[in-house]
VOFI-81512 format. One record per residue (C-alpha): residue number from 1; x, z, y; residue in three letters. Coordinates in steps of 0.5 Angstrom, whole numbers. Each point is the difference from the previous one (the first is absolute). Layout:
REM VOFI-81512
   resi      px      pz      py   resn
    NUM       X       Z       Y    ALA
...
REM end
This chain:
REM VOFI-81512
   resi      px      pz      py   resn
      1     238     190     248    MET
      2       1       5      -5    THR
      3      -5       4      -4    THR
      4       1       6      -5    PRO
      5      -1      -2      -7    ASP
      6      -3       7      -2    GLY
      7       7       2      -3    LEU
      8       3       3       6    GLY
      9       4      -7       1    HIS
     10      -2      -6       5    THR
     11      -1      -7      -2    VAL
     12       1      -6       5    ARG
     13      -7      -4       0    VAL
     14       2      -5       5    GLY
     15       5      -4       4    GLN
     16      -2      -7       2    LEU
     17      -3       0       7    ALA
     18      -6      -4       1    ALA
     19      -5      -1       5    PRO
     20      -7       4       0    PRO
     21      -6      -4      -3    VAL
     22      -6       0       4    GLU
     23      -6       3      -2    SER
     24      -5      -5      -3    ALA
     25      -7       0       3    ALA
     26      -3      -5      -5    GLY
     27      -4       1      -6    ALA
     28       3      -2      -7    ALA
     29      -2      -7      -3    ALA
     30      -4      -1      -6    PRO
     31       3       0      -7    ARG
     32      -2      -6      -5    ALA
     33      -2       2      -7    VAL
     34       5      -1      -6    PRO
     35       1      -7      -2    GLY
     36      -2      -3       6    ALA
     37       5      -3       5    ALA
     38       4       5       4    PRO
     39      -2       2       7    SER
     40       4       1       6    THR
     41       1       6       5    ALA
     42      -2       1       7    PRO
     43       3      -4       5    THR
     44       6       3       4    ALA
     45      -4       0       6    GLY
     46      -6       4      -3    ALA
     47       5       5      -4    SER
     48       5       1       6    GLY
     49       6      -1      -4    LEU
     50       2      -6       4    GLY
     51       2      -4      -6    GLY
     52       3       1      -6    VAL
     53       7      -2      -1    PRO
     54       4      -1      -6    GLN
     55       4       7      -2    PRO
     56       7       0      -1    PRO
     57       2       0      -7    SER
     58       2       7      -2    SER
     59       4       3      -6    PRO
     60      -2       6      -4    VAL
     61       0       6       4    PRO
     62       7       4      -1    ALA
     63      -4       6      -3    ALA
     64      -3      -4      -5    LEU
     65       6      -5      -1    ALA
     66       2       3      -7    HIS
     67      -7      -1      -3    ALA
     68       2      -7      -1    ALA
     69       6       2      -5    ALA
     70      -5       5      -3    GLY
     71      -3       0      -7    PRO
     72      -5      -5      -1    ARG
     73      -5       5      -3    TYR
     74      -3      -4      -6    TRP
     75       0      -7       4    LEU
     76       5      -5      -3    ALA
     77       0      -5       6    GLN
     78       4       0       6    GLN
     79      -2       3       7    PRO
     80      -3      -6       4    VAL
     81       1      -1       7    GLU
     82      -6       1       5    ALA
     83      -2      -5       5    PRO
     84       0       1       7    ALA
     85      -6       2       3    VAL
     86      -4      -6       2    ALA
     87      -5       0       5    ALA
     88      -7      -3      -2    PRO
     89      -2      -7       2    THR
     90      -4      -2       6    THR
     91      -4       6       2    PRO
     92      -7      -1       2    PRO
     93      -2       0       7    SER
     94      -6       5       0    THR
     95       0       7      -3    PRO
     96      -4       1      -6    PRO
     97      -7       2      -1    SER
     98      -5       2      -6    GLY
     99       3       7      -1    PHE
    100      -2       6       4    ASN
    101       7       4      -2    VAL
    102      -2       5       6    GLU
    103      -7       2      -4    ALA
    104       4       1      -6    VAL
    105       5       4       3    ARG
    106      -5       5       2    ARG
    107      -2       2      -7    ASP
    108       7       2      -1    PHE
    109       1       7       3    PRO
    110       8       0      -1    GLN
    111       1      -6       4    LEU
    112      -2       5       6    HIS
    113       5       5      -1    ARG
    114       7       1       3    GLU
    115       7       1      -3    VAL
    116       5       3       4    ASN
    117      -4      -1       6    GLY
    118      -1      -7      -1    ARG
    119      -6      -4      -2    PRO
    120       1      -1      -8    LEU
    121       1      -7      -2    VAL
    122      -1       0      -7    TRP
    123       4      -6      -4    LEU
    124       1       4      -6    ASP
    125      -6      -3      -4    ASN
    126       4      -3      -6    GLY
    127       1       7      -2    ALA
    128      -7       3       2    THR
    129      -6      -3       4    THR
    130      -3       5       5    LEU
    131      -7       2      -2    LYS
    132      -7      -2       4    PRO
    133      -4       6       2    ARG
    134      -5      -3      -5    GLN
    135       5       2      -6    VAL
    136       1       7       3    VAL
    137      -7       1       0    GLU
    138      -2      -2      -7    ALA
    139       6       4      -3    VAL
    140      -2       6       5    ALA
    141      -8      -1      -2    GLU
    142       2       0      -8    HIS
    143       4       7       1    TYR
    144      -5       3       5    SER
    145      -7      -2      -3    MET
    146       1      -4      -6    GLY
    147       5       3      -5    THR
    148      -1      -1      -7    SER
    149       3      -3      -6    ASN
    150      -3      -6      -2    VAL
    151      -3      -3      -7    HIS
    152      -4       4      -5    ARG
    153      -3       5       6    GLY
    154      -7       1      -1    ALA
    155      -1       3       7    HIS
    156      -1      -4       7    SER
    157       7       1       3    LEU
    158       3      -3      -7    ALA
    159      -4      -6       1    LYS
    160       1      -1       7    GLN
    161       8       1      -1    ALA
    162       0      -5      -6    THR
    163      -4      -5       4    GLN
    164       5       0       6    VAL
    165       5       0      -6    TYR
    166      -2      -6      -3    GLU
    167      -2      -4       7    GLU
    168       7       1       1    GLY
    169       2      -4      -6    ARG
    170      -5      -5       2    GLN
    171       3      -1       7    ALA
    172       7      -1      -4    ALA
    173      -3      -5      -4    ALA
    174      -3      -4       6    ASP
    175       7       1       4    LEU
    176       3      -3      -6    LEU
    177      -5      -6      -2    GLY
    178      -2       3      -7    THR
    179      -7       0      -2    GLN
    180       1       5      -5    ASP
    181       1       7       2    GLN
    182       3       2      -7    GLY
    183       6      -4       2    GLU
    184       2       6       5    ILE
    185       4       6      -2    VAL
    186       1       5       5    PHE
    187       7       3       0    VAL
    188       4       4       5    ARG
    189       3      -7       3    GLY
    190       4      -6      -1    THR
    191       6       4      -4    THR
    192      -5       3      -5    GLU
    193      -3      -7      -1    ALA
    194       6      -3      -2    VAL
    195       2       6      -4    ASN
    196      -7       0      -4    LEU
    197       1      -8      -1    VAL
    198       7       1      -2    ALA
    199      -1       6      -5    GLN
    200      -6      -2      -3    SER
    201       0      -8       0    TRP
    202       7       0       0    GLY
    203       1       5      -6    ARG
    204      -5      -4      -4    ALA
    205       3      -7       2    ASN
    206       7       0       1    LEU
    207       5      -1      -5    GLY
    208       8      -1      -1    VAL
    209       2      -6       4    GLY
    210      -6      -1       4    ASP
    211       1      -1       7    GLU
    212      -3       3       6    ILE
    213       1      -4       7    LEU
    214       0       4       6    VAL
    215       1      -3       7    SER
    216       6       2       4    ALA
    217      -5       2       6    ALA
    218      -4       5      -4    GLU
    219      -1       8       2    HIS
    220       3       4      -5    HIS
    221      -7       2      -2    SER
    222       0      -7      -3    ASN
    223       7       0      -3    LEU
    224       2       7      -3    VAL
    225      -6       1      -5    PRO
    226       2      -7      -3    TRP
    227       7       3      -1    GLN
    228      -3       6      -3    LEU
    229      -4      -4      -5    ILE
    230       5      -5      -1    ALA
    231       5       5      -2    ALA
    232      -5       3      -5    GLU
    233      -2      -7      -3    ARG
    234       7      -3       0    ARG
    235      -3      -5       5    ALA
    236       4      -4       6    ARG
    237      -1       0       7    ILE
    238       1      -6       4    ARG
    239       0      -1       7    PRO
    240      -3      -6       4    ILE
    241       5      -1       6    PRO
    242      -1      -1       7    LEU
    243       1      -5       5    LEU
    244       4       1       7    PRO
    245      -7       0       3    ASP
    246      -3       5      -4    GLY
    247      -4      -4      -5    GLN
    248       0       0      -7    LEU
    249       5      -5      -3    ASP
    250      -6      -4      -4    GLN
    251       5      -5      -3    ASP
    252       4       6      -3    ALA
    253      -7       3      -2    TYR
    254      -2      -6      -4    ARG
    255       7       0      -4    ASP
    256      -1       8      -1    LEU
    257      -7      -1      -4    LEU
    258       0      -1      -7    GLY
    259      -2       1      -7    SER
    260       2       7       1    ARG
    261      -3       2       6    THR
    262      -5       5      -1    LYS
    263      -2       2       7    LEU
    264       1      -2       7    VAL
    265       0       6       6    ALA
    266      -1      -3       7    LEU
    267      -1       3       7    THR
    268      -6      -3       3    HIS
    269       4       1       7    ALA
    270       7       3       0    SER
    271       0       7       4    ASN
    272       7      -2       3    VAL
    273       0      -7       1    LEU
    274      -7      -1       1    GLY
    275       0      -6      -5    THR
    276      -7      -2      -3    VAL
    277       2      -4      -6    PRO
    278      -4      -6      -3    PRO
    279      -3       5      -5    VAL
    280      -5      -4      -3    ALA
    281       5      -6      -1    GLU
    282       5       5      -3    MET
    283      -6       3      -5    THR
    284      -2      -7      -2    ALA
    285       7      -1      -2    LEU
    286       1       6      -4    ALA
    287      -7      -1      -4    HIS
    288       3      -6      -2    ARG
    289       5       4      -4    TYR
    290      -5       5      -2    GLY
    291       2       5       4    ALA
    292      -4       5       4    LYS
    293       1       1       8    VAL
    294       0       7       3    LEU
    295      -1      -1       8    ILE
    296       2       6       5    ASP
    297      -5      -1       5    GLY
    298       2       7       4    ALA
    299       2      -4       6    GLN
    300      -5      -6       0    ALA
    301      -7       3      -1    VAL
    302       0       3       8    SER
    303       3      -7       2    HIS
    304      -5      -5      -3    PHE
    305      -5      -1      -5    PRO
    306       1       0      -7    VAL
    307      -3      -3      -6    ASP
    308       2       2      -7    VAL
    309      -4      -6      -3    THR
    310       3      -5       4    ALA
    311       7       2      -1    LEU
    312      -2       1      -7    ASP
    313       4       7       0    ALA
    314       0       4      -7    ASP
    315       2       6       4    PHE
    316       0       2       7    TYR
    317       1       6       4    ALA
    318       0       3       7    PHE
    319       0       7       3    SER
    320      -5       3       4    GLY
    321       4       3       6    HIS
    322       3      -7       1    LYS
    323      -7      -3       2    ILE
    324      -3       6       4    PHE
    325      -2       5      -5    ALA
    326       3       7      -2    PRO
    327       6       1      -4    THR
    328       0       1      -8    GLY
    329      -5      -5      -1    ILE
    330       1      -7      -3    GLY
    331      -3      -6      -4    VAL
    332       2      -4      -6    LEU
    333      -4      -6      -1    PHE
    334       1      -3      -7    GLY
    335      -3      -6      -4    LYS
    336      -6       4      -5    ARG
    337       3      -3      -6    GLU
    338       7       3       2    LEU
    339      -2       7       2    LEU
    340      -5       0      -7    GLU
    341       6      -1      -4    ALA
    342       5       5       3    MET
    343       0       7      -3    PRO
    344       0       6       4    PRO
    345       6       2       4    TRP
    346      -3       7       2    GLN
    347      -4       4      -4    GLY
    348      -5       6       2    GLY
    349      -7       0       3    GLY
    350      -4      -5       3    ASN
    351       3      -6      -5    MET
    352      -3       2      -6    ILE
    353      -6      -1      -4    ASP
    354       0       5      -5    SER
    355       5       5      -2    VAL
    356       2       4      -7    SER
    357       6       2      -4    PHE
    358      -1      -6      -4    THR
    359      -1      -5       4    GLU
    360      -1      -2       8    THR
    361      -3      -6       2    THR
    362       0      -3       7    TYR
    363      -4      -2       6    ALA
    364      -1      -7       2    PRO
    365       4      -3       6    ILE
    366       1       2       5    PRO
    367      -1       8      -1    HIS
    368       5      -1      -7    ARG
    369       6      -1       5    LEU
    370      -2       6       5    GLU
    371       1       6      -3    ALA
    372      -2       7       3    GLY
    373      -3       1       7    THR
    374       1      -6       5    GLY
    375       2       1       7    HIS
    376      -8       0       2    ILE
    377       2       1       8    ALA
    378       5      -5      -1    GLY
    379      -5      -5      -2    VAL
    380      -5       2       5    ALA
    381       5      -2       5    GLY
    382       2      -6      -3    LEU
    383      -8      -2       0    ARG
    384       0       1       7    ALA
    385       6      -4       1    ALA
    386      -2      -6      -4    LEU
    387      -7       0       4    HIS
    388       4       1       6    TYR
    389       4      -6      -1    LEU
    390      -6      -4      -3    ALA
    391      -3       1       7    GLY
    392       5      -4       4    LEU
    393       1      -7       0    ASP
    394       6      -1      -5    ARG
    395       1      -7       2    ALA
    396       1       2       7    ALA
    397       4       6      -1    ALA
    398       5      -4      -5    THR
    399       1      -5       5    ALA
    400       1       5       6    TYR
    401       5       3      -5    GLU
    402       4      -6      -1    GLU
    403       0      -2       7    GLN
    404       3       7       2    LEU
    405       5       0      -5    THR
    406       2      -7       3    ASN
    407       0       3       7    TYR
    408       5       6      -3    ALA
    409       5      -5      -3    MET
    410       0      -3       6    ALA
    411       1       6       4    ALA
    412       5       3      -5    LEU
    413       4      -6       1    ALA
    414       2       2       7    THR
    415       4       6      -2    VAL
    416       7      -1       0    PRO
    417       3       0      -7    GLY
    418      -6       1      -4    LEU
    419       0      -3      -7    ARG
    420      -7       0      -3    LEU
    421      -1       0      -7    ILE
    422      -5      -4      -3    GLY
    423      -3      -6       3    GLN
    424      -4      -4      -5    ALA
    425      -6      -4       3    PRO
    426      -7       4       0    GLY
    427       4       7      -1    LYS
    428      -4       6       2    ILE
    429       2       5       6    GLY
    430       6       3      -4    ALA
    431       5      -1       5    LEU
    432       7       3      -3    THR
    433       6      -1       4    PHE
    434       7       3       2    LEU
    435       3       0       7    VAL
    436       7      -1       0    ALA
    437       4       6       2    GLY
    438      -5       5      -2    THR
    439      -2       5      -6    ASP
    440      -7      -2      -3    PRO
    441      -2       8       0    ILE
    442       3       1       7    ALA
    443      -4      -5       3    LEU
    444      -6       2      -3    ALA
    445       1       7       2    GLY
    446       1      -3       7    ALA
    447      -6      -4       0    LEU
    448      -4       6      -2    ASP
    449       2       4       6    GLN
    450      -4      -6       4    GLN
    451      -6       1      -4    GLY
    452       1      -6      -5    ILE
    453       0       2      -7    ALA
    454       4      -5      -5    VAL
    455       3       1      -6    ARG
    456       7      -1      -2    ALA
    457       4       1      -7    GLY
    458      -1      -4      -6    HIS
    459      -7      -1       0    HIS
    460      -1       2      -8    CYS
    461       3      -8      -1    ALA
    462       7       1      -1    GLN
    463       1      -7      -4    PRO
    464      -4      -4       6    ALA
    465       5       3       5    LEU
    466       6      -1      -5    ALA
    467      -2      -7       0    SER
    468       2       0       7    PHE
    469       6       4      -1    GLY
    470      -3       6       3    LEU
    471      -2       7      -1    GLN
    472      -4       2       6    SER
    473      -4      -3       5    ALA
    474      -5       2       6    VAL
    475      -7      -2      -2    ARG
    476      -6      -1       5    ALA
    477      -6      -2      -3    SER
    478      -7      -2       3    LEU
    479      -7       1      -2    ALA
    480      -7      -3       3    LEU
    481       0       6       5    TYR
    482       7      -2       3    ASN
    483       0      -4       7    THR
    484       5      -4       4    VAL
    485       1       6       4    GLN
    486       3       4      -6    ASP
    487       5      -6      -1    VAL
    488       2       0       7    ASP
    489       1       8       0    ALA
    490       5      -1      -6    LEU
    491       4      -6       3    VAL
    492       0       3       6    ALA
    493       3       6      -3    ALA
    494       5      -4      -4    LEU
    495       3      -3       6    HIS
    496       0       7       4    GLU
    497       4       3      -6    LEU
    498       5      -6       0    GLN
    499       1       0       7    SER
    500       2       8       0    GLN
REM end
């Protein structure tokens, strides 16, 4: 099959013939809470897949073959060979129960529209999650009935807006498991949170020869800010390498830690590999050397419960739009003693106590780090999203997502020539893959013609892909409102494209 590439050319997106896969009628199986024993996928009978054969070993597609010889970006390691897609072990004999995914789906209007004449299958949750009607209504209510600035207002609308705003802060504290809402700083998103820590804490604490350990699985937002401050402070970035299945190399990590280590930057869940590193154990090791730890939770918070106290995280960041809330709002958690010692990184209104031409004093945290008018409607939406999530059975939702991920990995294993990147145990549903003989961008475009939304490119994680000798790949990413039918639609479309 050929498809336009948007530049007036055509690109071949499939050449291997494969029989179509039957549509699954069964429900997805539940997902185990992170740290528990890994669960398994639905039965072949329930899934309609007719068994899960091991896929043939396939090389990197020709369109990407040059990637392995390309620059290693900032990584010193050689590309690792991803193992063949492995099917989950003995599947359960009954479909899952305990999580009503159809009831959840009714709250998300966008799931009920069509794209290119087909029902939308939204598998781009790693880029952004959809918004439930409760969030849409909260944002609309703020702008239609409750518009006001927050803090220091004497009138009723200011007081009401301030109440919603600070209730949003409390909801974020509850989500992250801290008892102190003063440890919650509102930011635009994870990117701004990391930049805040780098520019404030980093500028005050990093010096010549100090080391920042950054995992090779990081999103660019948890790498580039450290590169910028390291260049300014003449510090050094050192990468924590990956193993072939996408796990972080813990032996290498222990060897990298030392007296010069000042900060460790870790993802809680990789947006490309789906890997969930042992961040509690890694944090404890870093603390033995006196290093601080910043955890990027952007891809974690919507998939499983998080407790920053149990993790002993020094800093933890997430973006609202990854957890069913609006864009442009996010959260930075920081331990109180660290935030109180950090100088302001932006100046202006809201972050001051008193101002004169001779001296300015600053407000206490968190306001000292929140210069200017915040994204008030965004916080209203974040509050609604976190209340919505808190109203669900998180354990059941987490178990459901793990089972759906296992089901999807097994289903993708039936596609000839498919290479799955990242198969660490306990991974979230970030399913990044290549299909031999296809171009990732063209393949994503062909899936879009069937109403299936996936993402293709470097996913703002070039070092992670470079670790596997790649520059681009397709990613299908799952959320708690996805279904077995969504996965079946993706797999059936891949089989169909390969047969044309």
